[in-house]
C-alpha positions, 0 to 999 in steps of 0.5 A, a space after each residue: 443783675 447787671 448782665 440781665 439789664 444790659 442783655 435786656 437793653 440790647 434786645 430792646 435797642 435791637 427790636 427797635 432798630 429792626 422796627 426802624 429799619 422795616 419801615 421805610 419812609 413813604 418817599 422811598 416807596 415812591 422812589 422805588 416804584 419810579 425807579 422800577 418803571 424807569 428801568 422797564 422803560 429802559 429795556 423795553 423801549 429799545 424793542 419797539 424798533 424791532 417790533 416795528 421792523 425798523 431794527 433786525 431782530 436779535 434773539 440773544 438781545 431780545 432774550 436778554 432784555 426780556 429776562 431782565 423785564 420778567 424780574 422788573 415787572 414784578 417790582 414797582 407794585 410794592 411801591 404802591 403802599 398805603 400812605 404814599 398816595 399824595 407823597 412826592 412828585 408822583 403821577 400816581 392817580 388815587 384810583 390805585 388805592 381806591 380800586 386796589 383789585 382792578 390795579 392788581 389785575 392790571 399788574 398781574 396781567 402785564 406781568 403774565 404778557 411780559 413772561 410770554 414775551 420772554 418766552 417768544 424771545 428765548 424760542 427765537 419766534 420773531 413774528 410771534 415776539 413782534 405780535 407779543 410786543 404789542 400786547 405787552 405794550 397795550 398792558 402798559 397803556 391800559 394801566 396808564 390810562 386808568 391809573 396815571 396822571 398825564 
């Protein structure tokens, strides 16, 4: 009987620990989404000079940056979990949670356009890359206009 009790206790504690680990604190969701957006800016912003013709197009650099961006573009959205609306220092508007379908559509559009940018970088299509860079930037701006406080 002692062995059975020990096994039951161990299973119960394991379930409790797994449950606690599976539910991050709301502050961690905010940190996650802000970190993902910061990294998106880190890899996206330097390409603006290329898009404006101020820096030469470098296929290898554009390909490496956009490959990272494709991955990063899928990351911030899970950080907008319910219950994080008023957590921490955030610029997220309440419309993110009240207009979830519109917010998801904006996120999906950015990811789709980022994928196109990566394909143009991989192909070495400088003219297409420069044009698509503006399209991707437009998706970012549209989402900021609708869902981000200044």
